C-alpha positions in Angstrom: 0.0 0.0 0.0 1.6 3.3 -1.1 2.0 5.8 1.7 2.9 9.5 1.1 3.9 12.5 3.2 1.1 14.5 1.5 -1.7 13.6 -0.9 -3.5 16.4 -2.9 -6.9 15.5 -4.4 -7.6 17.9 -7.4 -5.3 19.8 -9.7 -7.0 23.2 -9.7 -5.8 25.5 -6.9 -4.6 22.3 -5.2 -1.9 21.9 -7.9 -0.4 25.3 -6.9 0.5 24.1 -3.3 3.7 22.1 -3.9 6.6 24.4 -4.7 10.4 24.1 -4.1 9.9 24.0 -0.4 8.2 20.6 -0.7 11.1 19.1 -2.6 12.1 16.8 0.3 8.5 15.5 0.7 6.8 12.7 -1.1 3.7 14.6 -2.5 1.1 12.5 -4.4 -1.3 14.2 -6.8 -4.7 12.6 -7.6 -6.8 13.8 -10.6 -9.9 12.3 -12.1 -10.5 14.9 -14.8 -8.4 17.3 -16.7 -5.4 18.9 -15.1 -6.0 22.5 -14.1 -9.4 22.2 -12.6 -12.6 24.1 -13.3 -11.2 27.6 -13.8 -8.7 26.7 -16.5 -10.7 24.1 -18.4 -14.4 24.9 -18.1 -14.7 28.0 -16.0 -13.2 31.4 -15.5 -10.6 31.5 -18.3 -12.4 30.0 -21.3 -15.7 31.7 -20.5 -14.0 35.1 -20.3 -12.3 34.5 -23.6 -15.8 33.8 -25.1 -17.1 36.9 -23.3 -14.5 39.1 -24.8 -15.5 37.9 -28.3 -19.1 38.6 -27.4 -18.2 42.0 -26.1 -16.5 42.9 -29.4 -19.5 41.7 -31.4 -21.9 43.9 -29.3 -19.5 46.9 -29.6 -19.7 46.6 -33.4 -23.5 46.3 -33.3 -23.8 49.5 -31.2 -21.2 51.5 -33.0 -23.8 53.5 -34.8 -24.6 55.6 -31.7 -21.0 57.1 -32.0 -21.4 57.9 -35.7 -19.5 54.9 -36.8 -21.4 52.7 -39.2 -20.3 49.1 -38.8 -21.8 45.6 -39.2 -20.8 42.0 -38.5 -20.3 40.0 -41.7 -20.0 36.6 -40.0 -19.6 34.9 -36.7 -16.9 32.2 -37.0 -17.9 30.1 -34.0 -15.4 27.3 -34.6 -12.6 29.9 -35.0 -13.6 31.5 -31.7 -13.8 28.0 -30.0 -10.5 26.9 -31.4 -8.8 30.1 -30.4 -9.9 29.4 -26.8 -9.0 25.8 -26.5 -5.8 25.8 -28.7 -4.4 27.9 -25.8 -6.0 26.2 -22.8 -5.6 22.5 -23.8 -1.8 22.7 -24.1 -1.6 24.4 -20.6 -3.6 21.6 -19.1 -1.5 18.9 -20.8 1.7 20.7 -19.8 0.6 20.8 -16.2 0.0 17.1 -16.2 3.3 16.4 -18.0 5.2 18.5 -15.5 3.7 16.8 -12.4 3.8 13.3 -13.9 7.2 13.2 -15.5 9.3 16.3 -14.6 8.6 17.4 -11.0 10.6 15.4 -8.4 8.8 13.4 -5.7 5.3 13.9 -7.1 3.7 10.6 -8.1 0.5 11.2 -10.0 -2.6 9.0 -9.7 -5.0 9.4 -12.6 -8.3 8.2 -11.4 -11.3 8.7 -9.2 -10.5 8.9 -5.5 -12.8 8.0 -2.6 -12.2 7.9 1.1 -12.1 4.5 2.8 -11.1 5.8 6.2 -9.2 8.5 7.9 -6.4 9.7 5.6 -7.0 6.6 3.5 -8.1 6.6 -0.2 -8.9 4.2 -2.9 -8.2 5.4 -6.4 -9.9 3.8 -9.4 -7.6 4.5 -12.4 -9.1 6.0 -15.5 -7.5 3.3 -17.6 -9.6 0.6 -16.0 -6.8 -1.1 -14.1 -7.1 -2.4 -10.6 -7.9 0.2 -7.8 -5.0 1.5 -5.8 -5.3 2.0 -2.0 -3.0 4.7 -0.6 -2.6 6.7 2.6 -1.0 10.0 3.6 0.3 11.7 6.7 -1.6 14.7 5.5 -4.3 15.1 2.8 -5.6 18.2 1.0 -9.0 17.9 -0.5 -9.4 20.3 -3.4 -11.7 18.4 -5.7 -14.1 21.3 -6.6 -17.7 21.2 -7.6 -19.8 20.2 -10.6 -22.9 21.5 -12.3 -26.2 20.8 -10.5 -28.8 19.1 -12.7 -32.5 19.4 -11.6 -34.0 15.9 -11.3 -36.7 16.5 -13.9 -34.1 17.2 -16.5 -31.6 14.6 -15.4 -34.2 11.9 -15.5 -35.9 13.0 -18.7 -33.5 11.5 -21.2 -33.3 14.8 -23.3 -30.0 16.0 -24.6 -28.7 18.9 -22.6 -25.5 20.9 -22.0 -23.7 22.3 -19.0 -20.8 24.7 -18.6 -18.6 21.6 -18.8 -19.2 21.0 -22.5 -21.3 23.8 -24.1 -18.2 25.8 -25.1 -16.9 22.9 -27.2 -20.0 22.5 -29.4 -19.6 22.6 -33.2 -22.1 25.4 -34.0 -24.2 28.1 -32.3 -27.7 26.8 -31.9 -30.4 28.9 -33.6 -32.5 28.8 -30.4 -31.0 28.2 -27.0 -32.9 27.8 -23.8 -30.9 28.4 -20.6 -32.2 27.1 -17.3 -31.0 29.1 -14.4 -30.8 32.7 -13.1 -27.3 33.0 -11.6 -24.0 34.2 -12.9 -23.3 31.2 -15.2 -26.7 31.7 -16.9 -26.2 35.4 -17.2 -22.7 35.0 -18.8 -23.7 32.3 -21.3 -26.8 34.2 -22.2 -24.6 37.1 -23.2 -22.1 35.0 -25.0 -24.6 33.0 -27.1 -26.9 35.9 -27.9 -24.0 38.1 -29.0 -22.7 35.3 -31.2 -26.0 34.7 -33.0 -28.4 32.5 -30.9 -32.0 33.4 -30.0 -31.7 33.0 -26.3 -34.4 32.2 -23.8 -33.7 32.3 -20.1 -36.0 30.4 -17.7 -35.4 30.8 -14.0 -37.4 29.6 -10.9 -37.0 32.9 -9.1 -38.6 36.3 -9.6 -35.5 37.9 -10.9 -32.0 37.2 -12.3 -28.8 37.4 -10.2 -30.8 37.5 -6.9 -27.5 37.2 -5.0 -26.7 40.8 -6.0 -27.9 43.9 -4.3 -31.7 44.3 -4.9 -31.3 47.4 -7.1 -28.7 45.8 -9.3 -30.7 42.6 -9.6 -33.8 44.5 -10.5 -32.1 46.7 -13.1 -30.3 43.8 -14.7 -33.4 41.8 -14.9 -35.1 44.6 -16.8 -32.3 44.9 -19.2 -32.1 41.2 -19.7 -35.8 41.1 -20.6 -35.1 43.6 -23.4 -32.3 41.5 -24.9 -33.4 37.9 -24.3 -36.7 36.1 -23.9 -37.0 35.9 -20.2 -39.3 33.8 -18.0 -39.1 34.4 -14.3 -41.0 32.3 -11.8 -40.7 29.6 -14.4 -40.8 26.4 -12.2 -40.9 23.3 -14.4 -44.3 21.6 -14.5 -43.2 18.4 -16.3 -40.1 16.7 -17.6 -38.7 18.2 -20.8 -39.3 16.3 -24.1 -37.2 15.9 -27.2 -38.9 15.5 -30.6 -37.7 13.4 -33.4 -36.2 16.4 -35.2 -34.2 17.3 -32.1 -36.3 20.1 -30.8 -36.4 20.3 -27.0 -39.6 21.3 -25.3 -39.3 22.7 -21.8 -42.5 22.7 -19.8 -42.9 25.5 -17.2 -45.6 27.6 -15.6 -45.5 29.9 -18.6 -46.2 27.1 -21.1 -44.0 25.2 -23.5 -40.6 26.6 -24.5 -39.1 25.2 -27.7 -35.5 25.3 -28.6 -32.7 23.6 -30.5 -30.4 23.2 -27.5 -30.8 23.3 -23.7 -28.1 24.6 -21.4 -28.5 23.8 -17.7 -27.0 26.5 -15.6 -28.7 25.9 -12.2 -25.7 26.3 -9.9 -22.9 24.0 -8.8 -22.7 21.4 -6.0 -19.5 20.2 -4.2 -18.0 16.9 -5.1 -17.7 15.7 -1.5 -20.4 12.9 -2.2 -18.3 11.5 -5.0 -15.3 11.3 -2.7 -17.3 9.5 0.0 -16.0 12.3 2.3 -18.1 11.1 5.2 -16.4 7.7 5.0 -13.2 9.6 5.7 -14.6 11.0 8.8 -15.0 14.5 7.3 -17.9 16.6 8.8 -20.2 18.2 6.1 -22.5 21.1 5.9 -26.1 20.5 5.0 -25.3 21.5 1.3 -22.5 18.9 1.1 -19.5 21.3 1.6 -16.7 20.0 3.8 -16.5 21.8 7.1 -13.2 23.6 7.6 -11.9 26.0 10.3 -10.2 29.3 9.5 -6.9 27.4 9.0 -8.7 25.3 6.4 -8.5 22.2 8.6 -11.3 19.6 8.4 -12.7 17.6 11.3 -10.0 15.0 10.7 -6.5 15.8 12.0 -4.0 16.2 9.1 -6.8 16.7 6.5 -7.3 20.1 4.9 -9.9 21.3 2.3 -10.1 24.3 0.1 -12.0 25.8 -2.8 -15.4 24.9 -4.1 -15.6 21.7 -2.1 -15.6 23.5 1.2 -16.0 27.3 0.6 -19.3 29.2 0.4 -17.6 31.3 -2.2 -17.2 29.5 -5.5 -14.6 31.8 -6.8 -11.1 31.1 -8.1 -9.5 34.0 -6.3 -10.9 32.6 -3.0 -9.6 29.1 -3.8 -6.2 30.6 -4.6 -6.1 32.5 -1.3 -7.1 29.3 0.6 -4.5 27.3 -1.2 -1.8 29.8 -0.1 -3.0 29.5 3.5 -3.0 25.7 3.3 0.5 25.8 1.8 1.8 27.9 4.6 0.2 25.8 7.3 1.6 22.6 5.8 5.1 24.0 5.8 4.9 25.9 9.1 2.3 24.1 11.4 3.6 25.8 14.5 3.0 29.3 13.0 -0.4 28.8 11.3 -2.3 31.4 9.3 -6.0 31.9 8.8 -8.1 32.6 5.8 -9.5 36.1 5.5 -12.8 35.9 3.7 -14.3 39.0 5.4 -14.4 41.1 2.3 -14.7 38.9 -0.9 -15.4 40.7 -4.2 -17.0 39.0 -7.2 -17.9 39.9 -10.7 -20.3 38.7 -13.3 -19.0 39.0 -16.9 -22.3 39.4 -18.6 -23.6 42.5 -20.4 -23.5 44.9 -18.7 -20.8 43.7 -16.3 -21.6 43.5 -12.6 -19.2 43.6 -9.7 -19.7 43.8 -6.0 -18.1 43.7 -2.5 -19.5 43.9 1.0 -23.0 44.3 2.3 -26.0 44.7 0.2 -28.8 47.1 1.1 -31.0 44.2 2.0 -28.3 42.8 4.3 -28.2 46.0 6.3 -32.0 46.2 6.5 -32.4 42.6 7.5 -29.7 42.8 10.2 -30.8 46.2 11.6 -27.6 47.9 10.6 -27.9 51.7 10.2 -27.0 52.6 6.7 -27.2 55.2 3.9 -27.0 54.6 0.1 -26.1 56.5 -3.0 -26.8 55.5 -6.6 -24.7 57.3 -9.2 -25.2 56.8 -12.9 -22.3 56.3 -15.3 -23.9 58.9 -17.5 -23.5 61.6 -14.8 -19.7 61.9 -15.5 -17.9 63.0 -18.7 -16.6 59.6 -19.7 -20.1 58.2 -19.2 -21.3 60.8 -21.7 -18.5 59.8 -24.1 -19.8 56.2 -23.9 -23.4 57.2 -24.3 -24.1 55.0 -21.4 -27.6 55.0 -20.1 -27.7 51.9 -17.8 -24.5 51.9 -15.8 -24.7 52.6 -12.1 -22.6 52.6 -8.9 -24.4 51.9 -5.7 -22.6 52.5 -2.4 -23.8 51.4 1.0 -22.2 53.1 4.1 -22.8 53.7 7.7 -24.1 57.2 8.5 -20.6 58.0 9.8 -19.0 57.2 6.4 -17.8 53.7 7.0 -18.0 51.9 3.7 -20.1 48.8 3.9 -20.6 47.7 0.3 -20.1 48.7 -3.3 -22.2 47.4 -6.2 -21.5 48.3 -9.8 -23.3 47.5 -13.1 -21.8 48.8 -16.3 -18.8 48.7 -18.7 -15.6 47.5 -17.0 -17.3 47.1 -13.6 -15.0 44.3 -12.8 -12.0 46.6 -13.0 -13.7 49.8 -11.9 -14.6 48.3 -8.5 -11.0 47.7 -7.5 -10.6 51.0 -5.6 -13.7 50.2 -3.6 -12.3 46.7 -2.8 -9.2 48.4 -1.4 -11.1 51.0 0.5 -13.5 48.5 2.2 -10.7 46.0 2.9 -8.4 48.5 4.6 -11.1 50.6 6.3 -10.8 53.8 4.3 -13.9 55.9 5.0 -16.0 57.6 2.4 -14.9 61.1 3.1 -11.2 60.2 3.1 -11.6 58.1 0.0 -13.3 60.9 -1.9 -11.4 64.0 -0.7 -7.9 63.0 0.1 -6.7 61.8 -3.4 -6.9 63.0 -6.9 -9.4 61.5 -9.3 -8.3 61.8 -12.9 -10.6 63.9 -15.0 -12.4 62.9 -17.2 -11.8 59.2 -16.5 -14.6 56.8 -15.6 -13.6 56.4 -11.9 -15.0 59.9 -11.4 -18.4 58.0 -11.0 -17.0 56.5 -7.8 -15.8 59.9 -6.6 -19.3 61.4 -7.2 -21.0 58.4 -5.5 -18.7 58.8 -2.5 -19.4 62.6 -2.3 -23.1 62.0 -2.7 -23.5 59.7 0.3 -25.9 61.4 2.7 -23.6 61.1 5.7 -24.4 62.4 9.2 -22.6 65.8 9.4 -22.4 65.6 13.1 -20.3 62.4 13.0 
């Protein structure tokens, strides 16, 4: 039975842990899928490469408002697809090659792992050979999450796509129905509509992106309804059907929705069940996430977990931060560090972009926290005029004394524009200091942040 100093399950952020400081350790890597994990292969990176192409297409379509007459001659989907994966696939293959053949002291097990006891695993190789049982002094579980498939769809027998495979299809469907109302649904709706599909979005909830601040969610839902066919409160009433000609019929409270392809984007669930985490003694949350403490330790001594399999934040930058904490704590157990997830920013790369950090207005209201807000339009500043922007907004939430509690942006470059607010909230810079004690380049777009800060109705007595 092979025994290792350290076993890492998953090659997303988990693969970043071993560096030169682990050179004298026997570090085993276990991977069931493709090296690099979700972000590299089916998540952040390929989706944003598609989003950029979609953004370019939309910019061309809207060029007329600036006096520039332009049109799109053709969308070359396969060229867009091949541009993405001709870059990504070699990176994944190179990562596997390095760990498997070049890195010292890193045996690689290609197969599906499951716990058989505390710090004990059985790995079923992907080549069909006999399972291997292995143990480790310490184990890091970084096996991620997978698309959640509603039972009515999973059991129906109809052909459907998820984020795992939809980017590799051979052509843009004429009609695409997307089931879901979160960030994955919003991003793919933008991509496929910009690249030629007639998109229908069906969500169980009353609005899209309900995890956002209520004003941002409401405004985005209104914009989405102008661009795509949108059905909210669209709970399924029967299993979907697939006709002989391939047409898929989705049955919901609004009636029958016909399309040529179905994309299920109904969220993601942690892979702890597929690992038999409970058999390894690992405590689980009710949603299946592995329970960890601030040092990323699980309920079993010597076992750590990070990323989507344990975190409430399914975000690559969070997984990377947690991997850095785990790396340090593996190397320096007598001087442990703790994960800091107090202020976690996030962005949705749809159209328009959305970015947020901190408390939403509804959080403050529900918790009884005194607060004030300010909504500032992009179009209120000179660069907003230049862009002819009519929908972009910045919404700030603050205490009456000026303590910044949250920032919520919707509009062009929101994912970049929010960075000063991330810094301010993270380091406790109050609204007055933030607005008044630095220069804001005129007429750059960040002036919309300055005006929002200055416009907060703060208590003058504080």
